N, C-alpha and C positions, 0 to 999 in steps of 0.2 A: 774669511779670512784678509788678513791684515800684514804687512810688512811693521810690526811690534817689535823690540828689542834693541838688547847692548850688545848681545855676542854677535860675531861675524856672520854666523848661517841662521842665526833670525832677521840678519839685515836685509837678506841675499835671496829670501824665502818666504814665498807668504806661509803663514801660519792661521792653524783655526783657533779663533773665538769666540766666545757667548754671551753675548750683549746682553742686558738689561734693562730694560727703559721704562719709568716711571713717569705720569706724565700731573701737572696739574693742572686744574683750569675748575672755572666755574660751569659746571655741565646743569647749570639748572632749567636752563631753557628747552633745554633737550630731553630732557625728562619729562618737562610738561608736553613738548610740541610733539615729541615722538618722530622728529623731521630731522634725516641725515644731515641739511646742511647748519642744522643748530648744533654741533658737535666737530669736533678736535677732526681731522682728517687723519686716522690712523695709518694709514697706507703712507700719505706724503711722508708723516714722521717715520715710517719703519723706511723707508726710501733714503731721508734724510740721516738715518744714522747707520745704513750701508756706505751712503755714498763718502760720509766725513773716516768711516774706517778702511776704505778700500782707495782714499781720492790722495794718499798723502801716505809717509814714511814717519813712524813714531821711535823714539829710544824710550820711552816710559808707557808703563798704561797710564801715568795719569793722563800725559796729556796727549791721549787715543781718548780715556772718558772725556778730557774738557771740549775736545773737537765735537764729540758726537753731540755734548749737550750743550752746545752752539749751535750745531746742525739743526735741534731738534725744536730748541727756542726759537728759531726761524723759523720754522716751519709750518706754522700757524699761530696767528696772532693771539688766539684762547690759551694758547699752553704759557701758564705764571710760572710755572717751578719744573724742572726735571730732576728725579737722580737715575745715575748711569753705573752700572754696575758691568767690570769688566772683566770676564776672565779667561786668562790666556790655559788653554788641555795643553795637556802633556808639558809641564814650562819643563828649560832644560836646568836643574839642577840634579843636585849628584843622591835627592833623596826619592822616596817613593811620594809623590803628590800630583793628586789626578787635576788639581789646578791651582793656579794665584792670580788673585783681582786684587782691585783698586774697586771701590763706591764712591764714587762724587755727590752733591746736590749741589743746583744752579737755578736762580732766581732771575725773572726776566729784570733789567734794568729801566 
């Protein structure tokens, strides 16, 4: 649930969103060691994505996706890039549309 949209009703109450987060990292060590400490902490990445979505109010899904990407890149030093897809469920448009969304990719600088 997030506050994201340009219409007054979208800014007044949280709406349902779906987030897909794909991360890129060199996981060769984890593949060899089979040790949890050698991989990305996916729980921390998920918590970061939720904190980003729930922590602010956004007008554009692009801004929401950007903030989620920033939080995910900061969640674990091994994350080198992240692709974030944000989909608004039941967008307020006068057409039969189940979702609308954006997808961005950001790299560690």
